[in-house]
N, C-alpha and C positions, 0 to 999 in steps of 0.2 A: 235238389232233384231234377231234370228233366222229362217234363210230363206234355206231349202232343192232344189237344184234346182234337175231333173230330166229330163234329154238327156243334161247337162250341156256342155260336149264335140260340141254339134252343135252349127252352125250360128246363130241363137238367143239366145239359152242356153250362148253359151258364153259369151253372150253380156251382160248377163241378169246378169251370173256371175258377169263379170268387172265392173257393174255399182252398184250388191249389196254393195261388195268391195269399193268401191271409195265413198259410203255411213256412212260406217263404221261398217255393214251389218256382222252378224258369218256367213260365207254361207259353207253349205257339197255339196259336189257336186254328182253326185251319175250319176258311169258310167258299162255300164254290162262288158264293155272291159277295165283290168287294164292300157292295155296296150295303149290306148288311153288318158289317162290322163297325160300324162306327160310335154303337152303344157297346161296346167291352174295354175294358180297364185298358188306361194308359200303359199299364206294366206287362202287355202282352206283347207278346211277339208274335206279330196277324199273316200268315200262310194261305196261299189259294190255293186248291187242290177237290180233288174230288174221290169223298172215300169209297165209290164205287170204282175208279183205279186203282189195278193191282201199282201199275209203275210210280204211281201219286202219295200212295202209302210206303211204300218204300222207301221212295225219297225225302217225304216230310216227317218218317221214325229215325231216321240213318242217326246216330250220336245220340239218340232217345233215351232213357231209360224206361216210360212208358207208353206207351198208346192210351187212348179213354175212347173210346167209338161210342156216341152218344146219338148217333144219328136217329129220325124215326121219320118212314115216308109218308106223303099224302098220302089222305084216305083213297082210292080205287090203286093207287098202285104197291101195293101191299107188297107184294112180288120180287120188289126192290132189296125189303129187307136182307132176304138168304144172304143177295147175288153181295152187297153189300160187306156182310159179314166174311165170303168165304174172299172177295179182296182185299178187304182187311185183312186177313189170315197171312193169305198169301207176302201180302208187301209185307208188315212185323215179320213176316218166317225169313226175311234177303238177310234183315240184317240184326234175327235173335233177341227181339224187343217184345216184351209183353206186352198182352192187349188183355186188357180190358174190359168187356163187352157189357155194357147195359142194352137186356132184355125185356122177356117180361116176364109174365105172372102165369101163361097160359099152360107150363107143361108139368108146375106144381100140385102134390096131391090133398084136396081140400081134406082137412081133417074128420078124424070118424065116418070115411066115407067108404071106405073099401079098396081105397085107390084111384075113386074117382079122380079125374083131370077136370083142373078151373074148370078147362077150354071147352068142358064137356057140362059144364053144371050152369046154366042160368042165373041160377042167381050172380052169378056172377059173370059168368060173358053172356050177354042175351044176343040175338039173331042179329045186329045192326056191328057188332063185333067182332064174329068170329073170323070173317078174315084174317084181320090181323092180330087174331090169338093164334092163327091157322099160322101165321109165316110166322111169326116168333118159335112157331116148334121149329118149325124146317129152320128157323135161324141157332137156336140151339145143336138143331142136326149138324149144320155145317161147323158148328165149333168140335163138336167127336168124334167126326170124321177128319180133322186136319190132321195132316203128317202128325210124328208122333215127337217133332225136335220143334212144333210150335207151341209155341207157352201163353197159352189163354186163360184170361176168367170169363165166367156168362156172370151176370148178375139179376137175375131176377129182385124186381120189387113186390109190395104187396097186393094187394087188390085195390085200394086207392094207393094213388100217388100225385098230388097236388102240392101248389105252393104253400108255404107255413111260416111255422118258427125254427130256427136253429136251435134245437139240446141240446145237442153230445151225444144224443142217445139214442142204444134201438137195440135189439138181440135180431143176433142172427142161428139161422136154419141151415137146414140143406136144401128138398127138394118137398118139401113139405111147408104149405102156407102159411104165414105165419097170423095167428088171432087174438088180438088183445084181451086186454081183460075187461073190457069194455065189451067184446064180440065182434070189434071189427078189425079188417084186417089195414092196414095203412100205415103211413109212414110221410113224411113232410119231405118235399124230392132235397129238401135244404140236407135233413138227418141221410137222408139217401146221401148224397155229394159223399156225408162226412165219413161213410162207410167204402162208399169208393176211394177215398184218398187213404183211410186207415187202409185199406186190400194195399192201394198201390205202396205203401208205404212199411209196411210191414208186411207181402206175402204171405197167406196160411191155404190160400183155395189152387194151387198148382193144377189146369184142366180139369177144373172142377166148375162146377153150379154150386151161385149158395142164394141165400138170400136171405132179406132186413124185414126188420117190422116191430113194427114198438108192441 
């Protein structure tokens, strides 16, 4: 499978690249700054491009099977998240390539809360994180507003997404935050990458959002 990863040098993107290579896929890593590509594996094909440019996305996704968007805005630039999603959706739509978009947990519902969203619960989203939570909500809305011909999947992590160990195990959910037996909502970035590649190889959530967790 031919996979292009935008945000390939980031925390999630770098783990997606590693997981895809380990499975024998042909991986193209897209970076805006070539100087940041030095840490990528030798087996990766490196291209320079901007996920916020629909033209760049269209050109770099041509001939690919899946595009994975794993970009994250810097603090203070949260509004870029929805704009990047719109560019990715427009770009992959040109060639009919599937898009897997790494999203946020903000719009998941809190279990047992009668529908309260994670972004409205200060236990999960303190005031300092409110801007990125709102941006993630706009990001998901961009997907849902996309042309019906665009094949997208939006993947929400649990409340905690941190570097850790690859176990290969996770649970799937739809629109409700997953809470583990220990009371936490978490997954390692390594296992989040496993879930993304599983969806890339065996699509089950076309034009839908799903979530994962332990």
